[in-house]
C-alpha positions in Angstrom: 71.7 -26.0 -58.8 68.3 -26.9 -57.4 65.9 -27.6 -60.2 68.6 -28.1 -62.8 66.7 -31.0 -64.4 64.0 -28.5 -65.4 66.4 -25.9 -66.9 66.9 -26.0 -70.7 69.5 -23.3 -70.9 67.0 -20.4 -71.2 64.1 -21.0 -68.9 62.7 -23.4 -66.4 60.2 -26.0 -67.8 58.1 -27.2 -64.9 55.3 -29.6 -65.9 52.0 -29.1 -64.2 48.5 -30.4 -64.9 46.0 -28.4 -66.9 43.9 -28.0 -63.8 46.8 -26.6 -61.8 47.6 -24.3 -64.7 44.1 -22.9 -64.8 44.1 -22.4 -61.0 47.4 -20.6 -61.3 46.1 -18.4 -64.1 43.0 -17.6 -62.1 45.1 -16.6 -59.1 47.1 -14.2 -61.2 44.0 -12.7 -62.7 42.5 -12.2 -59.2 45.7 -10.7 -57.9 45.7 -8.3 -60.9 42.2 -7.2 -60.4 42.8 -6.9 -56.6 45.8 -4.7 -57.3 43.8 -2.4 -59.5 41.0 -2.1 -57.0 43.5 -1.4 -54.2 45.0 1.4 -56.3 41.6 2.9 -56.9 40.7 2.6 -53.2 43.9 4.3 -52.2 43.3 7.2 -54.6 39.8 7.7 -53.3 40.8 7.3 -49.6 42.9 10.4 -49.9 39.8 12.6 -50.3 37.5 10.7 -47.9 36.8 12.0 -44.4 38.4 10.1 -41.5 35.2 8.0 -40.8 34.9 6.7 -44.3 38.7 6.2 -44.7 38.8 4.1 -41.6 35.7 2.2 -42.7 37.4 1.5 -46.0 40.7 0.3 -44.4 38.9 -1.9 -42.0 36.6 -3.4 -44.7 39.6 -4.1 -47.0 41.6 -5.6 -44.2 38.8 -8.0 -43.4 37.9 -8.9 -47.0 38.4 -12.6 -47.6 38.1 -12.6 -51.4 38.0 -10.3 -54.4 34.2 -9.9 -54.2 34.3 -8.6 -50.7 37.2 -6.3 -51.6 35.1 -4.9 -54.5 32.2 -4.2 -52.2 34.6 -2.1 -50.0 35.9 -0.1 -52.9 32.3 0.5 -54.2 31.3 1.8 -50.7 34.3 4.1 -50.7 33.5 5.5 -54.2 29.8 5.9 -53.2 30.8 7.7 -50.0 33.1 10.0 -52.0 30.3 10.7 -54.6 27.8 11.5 -51.9 30.1 14.0 -50.1 31.6 15.7 -53.1 29.8 17.2 -56.0 32.8 17.6 -58.2 33.3 18.6 -61.8 31.8 16.3 -64.4 35.2 14.7 -65.2 36.0 13.5 -61.7 32.4 12.4 -61.1 32.4 10.6 -64.4 35.6 8.7 -63.6 34.2 7.6 -60.2 30.9 6.5 -61.8 32.7 4.6 -64.5 34.9 2.8 -62.1 32.0 1.9 -59.9 30.0 0.6 -62.8 33.0 -1.6 -63.9 33.4 -3.0 -60.5 29.7 -3.6 -59.9 29.0 -5.1 -63.3 32.1 -7.1 -63.9 33.6 -8.1 -60.5 30.5 -8.4 -58.4 28.4 -10.2 -61.0 30.9 -12.3 -63.0 33.4 -13.7 -60.5 32.6 -16.6 -58.2 31.5 -15.5 -54.7 34.2 -17.6 -53.1 37.3 -17.7 -55.3 40.2 -19.7 -53.8 
């Protein structure tokens, strides 16, 4: 079995440096945030007109990092808010998500995460 020397009977124990562990942890965090933003974008894309939907897909496809992806999602949410004056619950959710993305993702994450 490949990697048998790392298997203790229950799990694989692979030693990595602290720095590599931190990089791996950051990568997982970025992937998690990216997945959440992608789900939010998909939810909003269903109600956007064709122009804004295509703009969102093109922007997301060209995004090189999580900050650029966040900008795409915020643009989609803003476009939806501008075109639809919905009930307070739907508008509140859109506003809350936009604030979280703007205040956490765009301000706190490095602009060029690896």
